[in-house]
C-alpha positions in Angstrom: 60.0 17.2 23.9 63.2 16.0 25.5 63.8 16.1 29.3 65.5 19.1 30.7 67.8 18.3 33.7 68.6 21.3 35.8 71.0 21.6 38.7 70.6 22.1 42.5 73.6 22.7 44.7 74.8 24.6 47.7 77.3 24.2 50.5 77.5 22.0 53.6 74.5 22.7 55.8 72.9 25.1 53.3 69.7 23.1 53.0 69.8 21.5 49.6 67.7 18.6 50.8 64.9 21.0 52.1 64.7 22.6 48.7 64.9 19.2 46.9 61.9 18.0 49.0 59.9 21.1 48.0 60.7 20.4 44.3 59.5 16.8 44.7 56.3 18.1 46.3 55.8 20.3 43.3 56.0 17.2 41.1 59.6 17.5 39.9 61.7 14.3 40.0 65.0 14.8 41.8 68.1 12.7 41.1 70.2 12.8 44.3 73.9 12.4 43.5 74.7 11.4 47.1 72.2 8.6 46.8 73.6 7.5 43.4 77.1 7.5 45.0 75.8 5.1 47.6 74.1 2.9 45.0 77.2 2.4 42.9 79.2 1.0 45.8 76.5 -1.3 47.3 77.6 -4.8 48.2 78.1 -6.9 45.0 78.7 -4.0 42.7 81.8 -3.6 40.6 82.1 -0.1 42.1 82.7 -1.6 45.6 85.2 -4.1 44.2 87.1 -1.2 42.6 87.1 0.8 45.8 88.5 -2.2 47.8 91.1 -2.9 45.1 92.2 0.8 45.3 92.1 1.3 49.1 92.2 -2.2 50.7 89.9 -4.4 52.8 90.0 -1.9 55.6 87.3 0.1 53.9 84.8 -2.7 54.4 82.6 -3.3 57.5 82.4 -6.7 59.1 79.2 -7.3 57.0 81.0 -6.6 53.7 79.5 -3.2 53.0 81.5 0.0 52.5 82.7 1.6 55.7 82.2 5.3 54.8 83.9 6.6 57.9 87.0 4.5 57.2 87.1 5.6 53.5 86.6 9.2 54.4 89.5 9.0 56.9 91.7 7.8 54.0 90.8 10.4 51.4 90.1 13.5 53.5 93.0 15.8 53.1 94.7 13.5 50.6 94.3 14.9 47.1 95.7 11.9 45.3 93.5 9.5 47.2 90.4 11.7 46.6 91.2 11.8 42.9 91.5 8.0 42.8 88.2 7.6 44.5 86.5 10.2 42.2 87.9 8.3 39.2 86.0 5.2 40.5 82.8 6.9 41.5 82.2 9.7 39.0 82.0 7.5 35.8 79.6 5.1 37.5 77.4 7.9 38.9 77.3 9.5 35.4 76.3 6.2 33.8 73.5 5.7 36.5 72.3 9.3 36.0 72.0 8.6 32.2 70.0 5.4 32.9 67.6 7.2 35.3 67.3 10.2 33.0 66.4 8.0 30.1 63.8 6.2 32.3 62.2 9.6 33.2 62.2 10.7 29.6 60.5 7.5 28.5 57.7 8.0 30.9 57.1 11.5 29.5 58.8 13.7 32.1 59.9 17.1 30.7 61.8 18.4 33.7 63.9 16.9 36.4 66.5 18.1 39.0 70.0 16.9 39.6 71.0 17.5 43.2 74.7 17.5 43.9 77.0 19.2 46.4 80.0 19.6 44.0 78.5 20.6 40.7 80.4 23.9 40.5 83.7 22.4 42.0 83.6 19.6 39.3 83.0 22.1 36.5 79.5 20.8 35.7 77.5 24.0 36.3 77.0 24.6 32.6 75.9 21.0 32.0 72.9 21.5 34.4 71.5 24.9 33.5 69.6 26.6 34.9 71.6 26.2 38.1 69.9 26.7 41.5 72.1 27.5 44.5 70.9 27.3 48.1 72.7 29.8 50.2 73.2 30.6 53.9 75.8 32.6 55.8 78.9 30.6 56.8 78.0 30.8 60.5 74.7 29.1 59.8 76.4 26.4 57.7 78.7 25.7 60.7 76.0 25.6 63.3 73.8 23.3 61.1 76.7 20.9 60.3 77.7 20.6 64.0 74.0 19.9 65.0 73.4 17.5 62.1 76.6 15.6 62.0 77.5 15.6 65.7 81.0 16.9 64.8 83.1 19.6 66.5 83.2 23.2 65.3 86.7 22.6 64.0 85.6 19.5 62.0 82.7 21.4 60.5 84.9 24.3 59.6 87.3 21.9 57.8 84.5 20.4 55.8 83.2 23.8 54.8 86.7 24.9 53.8 87.0 21.8 51.7 84.2 23.1 49.4 84.2 26.2 47.3 83.0 29.3 49.2 79.2 29.7 48.8 79.6 33.1 47.3 81.5 31.5 44.4 78.6 29.1 43.8 76.1 32.0 44.1 78.1 33.8 41.4 77.6 30.8 39.1 73.9 30.5 39.8 70.9 31.2 37.6 68.6 31.2 40.7 69.6 31.7 44.4 67.4 30.4 47.2 68.3 32.1 50.6 67.7 29.5 53.3 68.8 31.6 56.2 65.2 32.5 57.2 62.3 30.4 58.2 61.1 27.3 56.3 58.0 29.1 54.9 60.2 31.7 53.3 62.5 29.1 51.8 59.5 27.1 50.4 58.0 30.3 48.9 61.2 31.1 47.1 61.6 27.4 46.0 58.1 27.6 44.5 59.0 30.8 42.7 62.1 29.3 41.3 60.5 26.1 40.0 57.7 28.1 38.4 60.3 30.2 36.6 62.3 27.1 35.5 59.1 25.5 34.1 58.3 28.7 32.2 61.8 28.6 30.7 61.5 25.0 29.8 58.2 25.7 28.0 59.6 28.8 26.2 
């Protein structure tokens, strides 16, 4: 039986990582797109060389690693720059995802989760069915982003606005996990969802 890779997404501060941790605890491997995005631009990679070629030496720290804050400052609000960066990152992330998926399949895994913030924005929802969306009200997103990222309310609002509204993602979902309540409620719902996905995978 081949591996089924389903999607997990949400908005800024919605709690994707909380749900991903619950899935891992249930024995489901999770591929984290953010982590893969960091891997493909580690020092010595062709990904980092391509980023430097595109954006200049100013995106490097003194130690030669990627200065994420400097790069973010260049691409945030600049659609052309963001497209250029995505053109570097996305093919490399996709290739790394295929490698990891093949490794999971070779060890006999039948189900795995692909966690990514921009699955719906990038038109990939149908490639990772069933799609799980973690949802909270926007005021909760903003409060969590301010607390987690030590940013201003205005900065958090700009980051939330840069993503699709959560209700659009919810409309694309096969399963929705409401993370606006307490942790126990979120974990119960995550357990229900993973049980349903396993049943679908068997059926």
